[in-house]
N, C-alpha and C positions, 0 to 999 in steps of 0.2 A: 618329528616329535614322538616320543614313546607313547604307547597306547595307554598306559596308566595315567600319564599326565594329560593326554588328550581327553580322555573320558572324564577325568576329575574336573578339568577346566570347563567342561560342558555342564557341570552342576550335578553329576550323578552321585557325588559323595567325595570324601577326602581321598587322598591317594591310598591310604590304608583301606578305606571302604572298597575302593575299586580293585585293589589287589585281592581282597577277599572275594569279590565277584568273579574274578578270573579263576580262583581256586575252586569256587563252587560250580564252575562250568556255565555261568549265566551269560557269558560273552561268546558269541558264536558268529559264524559266517552265514550267508543266506541259505546254505544247505543244512544248517544245524550242526556243523562241525565246530567243536570247541576251539576257541582261539586262546593263545597264550600271550603273556605280557610282552614277550620279545618278538612276536610275529610282526611282519611288515605286511599290512593290508590296507587297501584303499578305504577311505572314510565311508563310502557308500556300500561297502561290503561288510560292515560291522553291524551286528545285532546285539541288543541288550534285552534279555528276557524275551527273545523272539521278535522284538520291535526294532525298526531301523534306528540307528544312532541319530540324535538330534542334529540339526544343521550345524556346520562348523562355524568357527569364529568368522565374523563378517556378516552376521545375521542382521537383517533389517525386516521388521514386520509392521503391519498396520492393524489397528483395532478400531472397531466401531464402539467407542466408549459409551456406556449407558450413564444415565444420571445416578447420582448417589455414591460414586466412587471417586477417590482422590488420587491424583497423580503423585504418589509418594510411596516410598518403601515401607514407612512406618506411620501409622495413623490409628486413632482410636476406632475408626470405622473401617469400612471396606476400602481397599486400595486396588488400583488397576492390576497389580501383580497377582491379585487373587484370581484373576480371569485367565492367567497363563499357567502352564505347568509349573509346579512348585520348584522344580530344579532350575527353572529359568532365572530365579532370583540368585542362584549360586554360581552362575556362569562367570568366568574370568577370562577376558575383561567383562565388566558388568554390562548388562542390558539396560540401557537408560532410555527414558522417554525423551523425545525430541521436543522441548518446550512442554507446556502444560495446558490442560483444560481444567477449569475449576470444577468443583464437585457438581455444580448445577448446570454444566455445559456438556452436551453429548457430541458424538461424531468422531471424525477421523483423527486418530492419535497414532503417532509413529514411535517406534522403538528401534534402537540400534546399539550394537556393541562396537561399532566402528567410530572411533572418536573423530577422525578426520571428516567422515561423512556428516556426523552430527553438527560439527562446527560449520561445515560448508552450507548445510541447510539453513541454519539460523543466522548466518552471517548477513549483515545488511547489504553487502556487496552482491550477494546472490539474488536479492530481491525476489525470493520465493513467495508467491502469492498464497494467501489463505482466504477461503471463501466461507462465510457464515450466513446462516439464515436465522433471522430473529423475529419473534412475535412480540408485539409491544402492547403496553397498557393503554396507550392513547393513539388516536389517529396521527399520522405524520402531518407535519405542518405544511410541507411543500418546499421549504428552503434548505432542508438537511443535505441534499445531494450536493448543492453548490458549496456549502460550508465544508463538508467532509472532503471535497475534491480540491479545496483552495490551497492546501499546503500551509495554511496559517493558523489552523485551529489549535488552541492551547488547552490542555487539560489541567485541572487543579493540581498543584504541587509539582508540575512538570516544568522544566527549564527550556525545552526545545519544542517547537510546534510539531504536530503530527505530519507525517508524509501524506500526500494525497491518497484518498481512498475513494473507491467507486461505490455508490449506493444505487441499487435498483429497487424500485417500489414494486412489490408483488401484489399487495392488497393494502387498504388504508392502514392496517396495523401489522403488516408483514413485509419484511424487506430482506434483500440479500446484500451483504457488504463484502467487498473484495479489498484486501489491504496487504501490505508487505511488511508491516511491523507486527510486533507482538508484545506490546507493553502490558503491564499488570492490569487485568480486567479491562482491556482497552475498549472492546465493543460496548460493554455495559456503561463505561464512563463516557463514551462519546454520545450515546443516546441520553444519558443523564444530563449531559451538558446542554442539551437542547430541550430539557424539560420533560423527557420521556423515561420510561422504565422498561427494561427488557424482561419479559416474562419467561420466554424460553429461548435457548440459544443452541444451535447445532452447527458444527463445522462439517461442510460437505466436501471440501477438497483442499489439497495442498499442492501447489503447482498445478500440473496437469493430471495428478493422481486423484481419483474419486473413490468413494466407498463402493460404487457398483452395487451388487446385490448382497454385500456382506451383511449378515444379520446383526442386529444390535447385541452387543456383548460378546461377539465372536471376533476372531483374529485370523490372519493368514500371513505367511512369510512372503516377502517380496523378492522377485527375481530382478535381473539386471535391467530388463525393459521397464519394470515398475519404477525402479530407482531413477532411471533416466527421465521418466515422466515428472518426477518431483521438480525438475529444473526446466520444465516446459511451461508454456503459458496456461493460465487457468482456463478450464473448458468453458466454452460459450454456453449460454442457457439453451 
């Protein structure tokens, strides 16, 4: 791929913008030597304004999503893309969130520009687990774990029962829920169906990938080992 198209596809600007960047000498190699649009150079040896070129197409990253931001490209309030470099919105193919966390849910959120990977993660066949920790408005009754694990629980307006989910009681009003589905507001609706209300909700892992020490509101790119963890079993407590 020609350098102008490569850099434009990474969101640095239109092809016209990138052509101007070449003319202005803003695109160089690691030694500061100016590159030209018809040069052939490895991705890792390209610098824009003395900074390494963004990761190539095939980027997957994770974010520790804070409260108050929406998994949307356009919204009246803050969106998750506000926490990423501005040019990441302009990448082609687009960098999409893998599923969603609602505005009042925090925790592990994935993004990728690899469409095949995105569909593999969300496919029911993959049975990628998601683990949430919830604080509740009322004490747990004691029968929730059996109901959630039954495979027969129905939610209002749904036509199919929920797949079995594992509930671990951490405290009388705090629980960890492991599930393989991702229906609309599913965790909140499950607890509402047993007469409780979720006050805070945080996703701690997807598959075998956890947030680790990633600070709230921060993100990092995933390597091949990280991506492989997405299809591993959820980590034990």
